[in-house]
N, C-alpha and C positions, 0 to 999 in steps of 0.2 A: 102700560108696561106689563109684559108677561111674567107670571109667577113660575119660575123655573122648577118648582116642586111639582107642577102639574103639566109641564110640557113633555111631549114625546118627540123623539128624533131618531132616525136610523137610516142605514144604507140598504138599498134594495137593488140587487143585480137582476137585470133582464137578460136572459140567455136563451139560446136556441140555435138551430142550424141556420145557414144563410137563407134569406128571402122568406122568412115566416111572418114578417111584419113587426119586428121589434121596434124599429125606428118610428114607424107610423104610430104604433101604440104610445111610445113616449111623447111624440109630438101632440097627440090628442089629450094625453093626461095633462101636459103642461099648458095646453091652449096656445102654443106658439111653436113655429117650426124651428126646432133646435137641431135635430138630426136630419141629415140629407137622406133622400129616398129615391129609389128608382126600381124598375122591374128587374134590373140586373142583379144577380146574387153578388154578395160581398161588396156592396156599395159602401157600407160602413167599415172603416179600417181602424178607427181609434176607439179607445175606451175613454169616456168622459162622463161628467155628472150633469144631470138635469134636476134642478132643485125646485120643489113646490112647497110653499108654506101657506097653510090655511089654519088660522086660529092658533090653537095650541100644538098643532101637529106640523112638523117639518119632515118631508119625505125626500130623501136624496137618492134618486134613481141613477144607476150605473148602466149606461148604454154600452153595448159591447158589439164587436164584430161577430158575424155568424161563425160558429164553430164548424170546421170542415175537416174531413179526413185527409185530404190531399195537402201535403206540405212540401211541394216541389221547389218553391223559391223562398228566399229569406222573408219576403213580404208576407207570404202565407204563414210562415212560422211566427212572425211578429203578431199577426191578427189572432191566431190561436192562443198565443201566450197572453195577450191582452184580455181575451175572454176568460181564460182560466184564472188569471189574477183577480178578476172581478168576483170570483166565488170565495175569495179569502176575506175573512173578517167582515162579512156583511150580516145584516140582521134578518133579511128575508131574501129568498130567491123566487123570481117569477120565471118559470120554465115555459116558453112559448112553443107550441106546435101548431101545425096547419091541418085542421079538419081531419080528413081520413088519410092524409099522406104521411105514412110512417116509414122513414128511410133508415139506412145504416147510420147516417149522421145523427138522426134523432136518437137512435139507440145509444150511440156513443155519448151524446150530451146527457141523456137520461142516466147513464152509468156514472157520469161525473157528478151530477146534481144529487144523486142518491147518497153520495158520500159526505155531503155537507151536514153540519149539526144544527143549522137554523131551520125555521119553517120553509117549506117549498110549496108554492102555489102553482098549480098546473093551469095555464091559460090556453084554451083550445081556440085558436084564432080562425077567422074566415068562415064562421058558421053561416054567414049570409050566402055563401056559395053552395051550401048543401040543399038539395031538394027535400030531403027528409032528415030531420034532426035525430030521429031514432037510429039512423045509420051509425051514429057516434057511439052508441051504447056498448057494443062489443069491445071496441078499443079502450074506452074509458074503464070498463070493468076489468079488462086485462091489466091495465096500468095500475089501477087502484089495488089490485091483488099483489102486485110486485113491490109497491112502495106506498107508505102512508103519507099521502099529500095532505097539507094543512087544509086545502080546499081545491076543488076542481071547478073552474069557471069557464063556460063557453062564451066567447066574445067575438066581436067583429071590430077590430081597430079602425078599419076604414069607415064603417057605418056608425061607430061609437056605441055599439051594442054592449051593454053590461060593463062598460068602463067604470062607471060610478061604483058598481058592486065590487069590482076588482080593487079599486082604491080603498073602499071601506074595509075590505078584508086585510089589505096591506096595513092599514092604520092600526088594526087590532093587534098586529104583531110587533109594532114599534116599541122599543123600550122607553121608559121614562128617562129624559135627558134634556139638558138645555139645548137650544138650537145652535147648530154649528155655523150657520151662515146668516147674513142679514136677510130680513124678510123679502126685500125686493130683488135679491140675487137669484138668477135662474140657472146659471152654469158656472163651472170653474174655468172654462176656456176663454181665451182672449178674443176680442173682435177680429184680430188678424187670423186666428185659427178658423173662426166661423166664416170669414170671407173666403179663405182658401177652399173650404169645404163647399161653399155655395158655388164657386166657379167649377169645382170638380163635378158637382152634381149636374150642372148644365152640360158639361162635356159628355158625361155618361148618357144623359137623356137624349142629346142631339145626335151623337155618333151611333147610339144603339149598338149593334153587333159589329160595326165596321172596325172598331179598334179594341184589341184585347186589353187586359188589365195592365197597361204599360204607360199610363199617364198619372202624373201627380202635379200639384200646384204649390208654388212657393211665392209668398208675398215679398217682393223686393223693396218696394217703397210704400210707406204709409204716412202721409203728410197731412196732419189735421189743419183745418182752416175753415173759412166760410164755405169752401168746397173741399171735401175730403179727396185728396189725390192718392190714387192707388195704382201701383204698377205690379203686375204679377207675371211670373214665368210659368208656362205650361211645359213641363218636362215630358218628353217621349224618349223611347229607347233606341229608335233607329231613324235614319234620315228619311226613309220611305214613309214614315208615319207623320212627318211634318205636314205634307200637303193634304193628308186626310183631315187633320185638325183645322188647317187654314181654309181649305175648300177653294173652289174656283173663284178667282178674283178676290179672295179673302172673305167670301160671304159667310162661311161657317164660323170663322173666328169672330166676325162681326156679330153674328147671331148669339154666340156664346157670351160675348161682352154685353149685349143689350139685355139679355135675360138675366145675366148675373147682376147687372147694375140695379135692376128693379128690386131684387131680393136684398141686395146689400143695403140699399137706401132704407128699406124697412128695418133692418137690423141696427143701423147707425143713426137713423132718424135725421138725416140731412142729405143734401145733394152730393153726388159722387162723380168724380171723373176717373174713369177706369181705362188703363192701358194694358193690353195683353200681348205677350211675346211667346213664341213657340221655339223651344230649344231642345237639343239632343243631349242626353246623358246616358251613354251606353250601359245597359245592364243594371240600371239603378235598383230595380226591384229584387235583385238577387245579390246585392252588395251591402253588407252590414254597415260599412262606413258611410256609404251614400244614403242609406235609409236614415241613419242617425242625423246626418247633416240636413236632411229634408224634413226633420221633425217627427220621426217615427220612434223616438225614445230609445231606451236601453234594452238590451237583450240579456237574458239570464245565461 
């Protein structure tokens, strides 16, 4: 049994603009695929916790949607709100940027994280893509002159370069505290949430650029048993988008189902029977009531 006088525990927000590798980083830290990933920006839509307990230290990572300047739809506003909320009352912030790519969105996120009162660690991701590491020096020098980061760590989330070093530095910032979660718990989200996210990931990966950000997934049936029976609705916004998801003779929908089932069975640890339906809900991504009914939380 742990001595609570010696344990450390704290919340760590992982923030950055879209597509800098935040979800890939979290998955490698946890050693399990918890956050869905794709090459398409803004794949992550929700804020949720990834919990890692090693000995006396429990680190509660807060994965966030990428912060972006464009807020044309209610869904975009929701994602930005979720990311900003993650900066409130955390013990550490990991600000993730991508190598030499510094954009207006990076600058915007930088201005937000420099206002927090807790330690901020700058994680410079995708260093494996640089031909010369010295190319980073001017950018890092400029950023360090503008703000006193707790530490600046070049990493590659994909190649697991310096991830151990990042975790070590994070642990140094955690306050003394009893652990908030059981040792075996890795997230605050339900299996239903994780299953819906897995299906959405396969949609994004399989459809690529063919469908804009107008799909979401709702779990309609979750029936435990010897075989876990799941029915899910893939919502699109227009009738013309249904055949894109379904594909010729239903081949695309079948592929989404097959790939989803493989990952879902890893999460639930049993055989799964999965049924998918494609339905239309006009304008759901810009409708506050629709977003709330589809699990996108409350708005300020």
